[in-house]
C-alpha positions in Angstrom: 136.2 109.5 135.9 137.2 112.2 138.5 134.6 113.0 141.1 133.9 115.5 143.8 132.4 114.7 147.2 128.8 115.4 147.8 128.1 114.3 151.4 128.3 110.5 151.4 128.0 110.2 147.7 130.1 111.5 144.8 129.2 113.4 141.6 131.2 113.7 138.4 133.6 116.6 138.4 132.7 119.4 136.0 134.0 118.9 132.4 135.6 121.6 130.4 132.4 122.2 128.4 130.5 122.5 131.7 132.9 125.1 133.0 132.7 127.0 129.7 128.9 126.9 129.7 128.8 128.1 133.2 131.3 131.0 132.6 129.4 132.0 129.4 126.1 132.1 131.3 127.5 134.2 134.1 129.1 136.6 131.7 125.9 137.0 129.6 123.8 137.5 132.7 126.2 140.2 134.0 125.9 142.0 130.6 122.1 141.7 130.4 121.6 143.2 133.9 123.1 146.4 132.5 120.2 146.7 130.1 117.6 146.6 132.8 114.5 144.4 132.9 112.7 145.7 129.8 115.9 146.0 127.7 117.0 142.5 128.6 113.6 141.1 128.0 113.5 142.7 124.5 116.9 141.2 123.7 115.7 137.8 124.8 112.7 138.0 122.5 114.8 139.0 119.5 117.4 136.3 120.0 114.8 133.6 120.5 113.0 134.7 117.4 116.2 133.9 115.5 116.1 130.4 116.9 112.8 129.9 115.1 113.7 131.6 111.9 116.2 131.3 110.3 117.9 128.8 112.6 114.9 126.5 113.0 115.6 124.9 116.4 112.6 122.6 117.1 110.5 124.7 114.7 108.8 121.6 113.3 107.9 120.4 116.8 106.4 123.7 117.7 104.4 124.1 114.5 103.0 120.6 114.6 102.0 120.8 118.3 100.3 124.2 117.9 98.5 123.0 114.8 97.3 120.0 116.7 96.1 122.0 119.7 94.5 124.7 117.6 93.2 122.9 114.4 91.2 126.0 113.4 94.4 128.0 112.7 95.6 128.5 109.2 99.2 127.6 108.3 100.2 131.3 108.4 98.5 131.7 111.8 100.4 128.7 113.1 103.7 130.2 112.0 102.8 133.5 113.6 101.9 131.9 116.9 105.0 129.7 116.7 107.2 132.8 116.3 105.5 134.6 119.2 106.0 131.5 121.4 109.8 131.7 120.7 109.8 135.4 121.6 107.9 134.6 124.9 110.3 131.8 125.8 113.2 134.2 125.1 111.7 136.8 127.4 111.0 134.3 130.1 114.6 132.9 129.9 116.3 136.3 130.1 113.9 137.7 132.8 114.6 134.5 134.9 118.4 134.9 134.4 118.5 138.4 135.7 115.8 137.9 138.5 118.3 137.1 141.3 119.3 140.2 143.2 116.1 142.0 142.2 114.7 143.8 145.3 111.5 142.5 146.7 109.7 145.8 146.0 110.7 145.5 142.3 109.3 142.0 142.1 106.0 143.1 143.6 105.9 146.1 141.3 106.2 143.9 138.2 102.8 142.3 138.9 100.0 144.6 137.7 97.1 142.3 138.6 96.5 139.6 141.2 93.5 137.3 141.0 92.6 134.8 143.8 95.2 135.6 146.4 92.5 135.0 149.1 92.8 131.3 148.2 96.4 131.3 149.4 95.5 133.0 152.6 92.6 130.6 153.3 94.8 127.6 152.5 97.6 128.8 154.8 95.1 129.3 157.6 94.4 125.6 157.6 98.0 124.9 158.6 98.5 121.9 156.4 100.7 123.6 153.8 99.8 124.1 150.1 100.4 122.1 147.0 100.9 124.7 144.3 100.7 123.3 140.7 101.8 125.2 137.7 102.9 124.6 134.1 105.4 125.9 131.6 103.3 129.0 130.9 104.3 132.6 131.2 107.2 132.9 133.6 107.0 130.1 136.2 110.2 131.1 137.9 108.9 134.7 138.3 105.7 133.3 139.7 107.6 131.5 142.5 109.6 134.7 143.2 106.4 136.6 143.6 105.1 134.2 146.1 108.3 134.5 148.1 108.2 138.3 147.8 104.7 138.2 149.4 106.2 136.5 152.4 104.9 133.0 151.8 107.5 130.3 152.6 107.9 128.4 149.3 109.8 125.2 148.4 110.1 124.4 144.7 110.5 120.8 143.5 113.0 120.8 140.6 114.9 118.3 138.5 118.6 118.1 138.5 120.8 119.4 135.6 123.6 117.6 133.9 125.9 120.5 134.4 126.3 120.6 138.2 128.0 124.0 138.2 125.0 125.4 136.4 122.6 123.6 138.7 124.4 125.0 141.8 124.1 128.5 140.3 120.4 128.1 139.6 119.8 126.7 143.1 121.7 129.6 144.6 119.8 132.2 142.6 116.5 130.7 143.6 117.4 130.8 147.3 118.5 134.5 146.9 114.9 135.4 145.9 113.5 133.4 148.9 112.8 130.0 147.4 114.0 126.8 148.9 114.8 124.0 146.4 113.8 120.4 146.7 115.3 118.1 144.1 112.8 115.6 142.8 114.8 112.6 144.0 114.4 114.1 147.6 110.8 115.1 147.3 109.3 112.1 149.1 111.5 112.9 152.1 111.5 116.7 152.1 108.1 117.8 150.8 106.2 116.3 153.7 108.4 118.2 156.1 107.7 121.4 154.2 104.0 120.8 154.3 104.0 120.1 158.0 105.8 123.4 158.4 102.9 125.0 156.5 105.0 125.9 153.5 103.8 126.2 149.9 105.3 123.3 147.9 105.4 124.3 144.2 105.6 121.7 141.4 105.7 122.3 137.6 103.4 119.4 136.5 103.1 119.4 132.7 106.3 117.6 131.6 106.7 113.8 132.0 110.0 112.1 132.7 111.2 108.6 132.7 110.9 107.1 136.2 108.4 109.8 137.3 105.1 108.6 138.7 102.6 109.7 136.1 99.2 109.1 134.6 97.7 109.7 131.2 95.1 112.5 130.9 93.8 114.5 127.9 95.7 117.6 127.0 94.1 119.4 124.0 92.3 116.1 123.3 95.3 113.9 123.1 96.6 111.6 125.9 99.6 113.1 127.6 101.7 111.5 130.3 101.4 113.9 133.3 103.1 113.8 136.8 100.8 112.7 139.6 103.1 113.7 142.4 101.1 116.9 143.4 97.9 114.9 143.7 99.6 112.1 145.7 101.1 114.6 148.2 97.8 116.5 148.5 95.8 113.4 149.4 98.5 111.9 151.7 98.8 115.1 153.8 95.3 116.6 153.3 96.9 119.7 151.8 94.9 122.2 149.7 95.8 122.3 146.0 96.1 125.6 144.2 96.8 126.2 140.5 99.1 129.2 140.1 100.5 131.0 137.1 102.2 134.2 136.2 101.3 135.4 132.7 102.9 138.3 130.9 100.6 141.3 130.0 100.8 143.7 127.1 102.5 146.2 129.4 105.3 143.8 130.0 104.2 143.3 133.6 102.5 140.2 134.9 99.1 139.0 136.1 99.4 136.5 138.9 96.5 134.1 139.0 95.4 131.6 141.7 92.6 129.1 141.3 91.7 126.3 143.7 91.8 122.7 142.4 88.8 120.8 143.6 89.5 117.6 145.5 86.7 115.0 145.8 87.2 111.8 147.8 85.6 108.6 146.5 87.5 106.1 148.7 89.6 104.9 145.8 92.9 106.6 146.1 94.0 105.9 142.5 90.8 107.3 141.1 91.0 110.4 143.3 94.6 111.0 142.2 93.8 110.7 138.5 90.8 113.1 139.0 93.1 115.7 140.5 95.7 115.4 137.8 92.9 115.8 135.2 91.6 118.9 136.9 94.9 120.8 137.1 95.7 119.8 133.5 92.4 121.2 132.4 93.0 124.4 134.3 96.4 124.7 132.6 94.9 124.1 129.2 92.3 126.8 129.8 95.0 129.3 130.6 97.0 128.2 127.5 94.0 128.9 125.3 93.9 132.4 126.8 97.7 132.9 126.4 98.8 130.4 123.7 101.9 132.3 122.7 103.3 132.0 126.3 103.3 128.2 126.5 106.5 126.1 126.1 105.6 124.4 122.9 109.2 123.5 122.3 108.8 120.4 124.6 107.3 117.3 122.9 104.2 117.2 125.2 102.7 114.1 123.6 106.0 112.1 123.2 104.8 109.3 125.6 101.3 108.0 125.2 99.5 104.7 125.9 100.3 102.0 123.3 96.6 101.8 122.3 96.3 105.5 121.5 94.3 105.8 118.2 96.5 107.0 115.2 94.6 110.3 115.0 95.4 111.1 118.6 99.1 110.2 118.6 101.9 112.7 118.8 101.6 115.1 115.8 
């Protein structure tokens, strides 16, 4: 296999399909920018709706998970919420794609309401950095861009992509809007440095992955494997923990919401970590209940569970 150098290591050279995917993405983004923010967002919603019906990409996963999370909904209500979740994901994807190059003033103008920003200011005043936890709700990339636009140094912990051309493009676009990128494999080394420099370290903490330190906590009543990295960093470096999210409003603009995550020390590090993971998961669940159509239901959130999970609480 051919490789290209990457410092002291090597990575596989891009395949033809990777190059094609990259070129298609760049071409599509260039065209969508011509439509403006609202026009591109509308196109994203309509295209994603087609992915639900008639194409049916992961439609069964979405419907089963929504029905499990909201058992009071009728079948028709589940289908309606599922369709709207696809539209929201389409909007989020397209808005994120055209975000790079957006002026700071335009990013700030797209937020119509801010709640809890004083928690950010108070945390920064302590000088120990901030652990910012979010989930796949609303537009998490835009939320990071908003923090950067407000002048807060932000480092986002992200996972690598199989297509290294696409990954490099995404990393570059994040940096253009003021976000530094820390790959998850480098988080143990780089996140502490960012916290010591009083940066905000942002982590999306609602998807599990093989090899990622996690714990099982209830998510809509079912045990879900949840990353514990944010809690571990917070306790190790005595950094404040804030839950942040950017959720779309009827106007098409966003509400940016910040809430402190309570940290209580019992002397048992594992117990304390699990308690923090549970708290930020509960905060995410509360926000999802308020904006259910804006969650990323396309991901199998209960895919990995403890082996002794009762049958009625297993993945739907």
